[in-house]
N, C-alpha and C positions, 0 to 999 in steps of 0.2 A: 387392581395393577393392570389389568388388560386393557381397562379404560383410559389410563395415564397413555398407554404408548398409540392407543388409537386418537386421542386429542392432540398428541404431539404430532403425529403423523398428519392429522386433519391442518393443523397449524402450517407445517412445512409446504402441505399442497397449496394451501391458499397463497403462501409467500411466492410459490413456483409460479403458480398462475399470474399474480401480480408482476413477476420479472417478464413472464413471455406475453402480457395483456397487449392487443391491440386494439384501439376504438373503432368502433362501427364505421366511423367516419374515415379513419385511416390518417387524421391530422395528428401532426407528433406534439402539440400542445394541449390536444383533446386526450390523447393516449398518456400523457404525462399526469395531467391530472386526474384519470381515472385510475391509473397504477397507485398513485399516491392515496385514493380514496379508498380502494382495495385494504391497501395497508393499514392505514388510520382506523377504518372500519373492524378490521380484524384486531389490531391491537386493543382496541376500546374493547369490544364484547369478550375478548380472553381475559384481559384484565378485571372487567368487571364481574365476572364469572369465576375468578380463581379459585375464591372461597367456599365455592359449591361443593357438597362432598357426597348428596345423595344421588345414588347411583343411576336411579330413574331419571333424575332431573338433567343429569348430565348426558344421559343418553338422549333425552329430546333436545337437550342443544345440539348434538351431535349431528342428529337429525335435520335440524333446523339450518345449520351450516351446509350440510350437504344439499340439502333443496336450495340453498340461496346461490351455490356452486353452480348445480345444473340447470339453474334457471338463467344464470348469469351468462354463463359460457354458452347456454344455446341461444338466446336472445341477442349476445353480444353487449349487455348491458349490466354494469356492474351495480347499480343503485336497486333497493328492494322495488318490486312491482306495487302498483297503488291496490289498494284493498277496495273491492265493490260493495257496496251497503245492501243489502235485500230491499226489495220493492217495497215490501209491508212495512218496514220501519219509519217512525214519524222523523220528520226532520228536528235538529236541533232546536231548544227554545220550548217545545211543546212538552205539554207534561211525558215523561217518561213512563211506560209501562214495563212491568218485569219481563215480559214477553219479548220486548223490543231488547233489552238489554241481552237476554238469552240469546236471541237471534243474532246481535251484534258480536258475543262472544263466539258464536259457533262459525260466524262466517268469515273470522280471521283466519287466514291462513299459517302455517306452521312457521314459514320462512319471515312472519313479522313479530312473533312472539317477544324477542327479547328487546324488540326496539320501543315498547311501550314501558318496561321496566326500568324506571332511571331512578 
């Protein structure tokens, strides 16, 4: 039950941030677009994960949301930051090695985990 309260508080916090969001450029249209993106992203991800019952998985999603909030507020960019691929990994199209797959998985930051699970 404690996780439910935490999730609901997180949802409210995201929408509060969306209401008060100002774009980095300060342009009204860009601010409106970014606010709408924040709302749509929150609705989509919360709706997608509403059936999750495993407490560890819920806690992981909470950590991911908090990381995205902190990064977005700090850099004033609501969109997920790009992921850098380790230099030792071969480019796409070349035979994949297990080591490459492992390195790619390890290099993926917490704030992008739910974006891949469609």
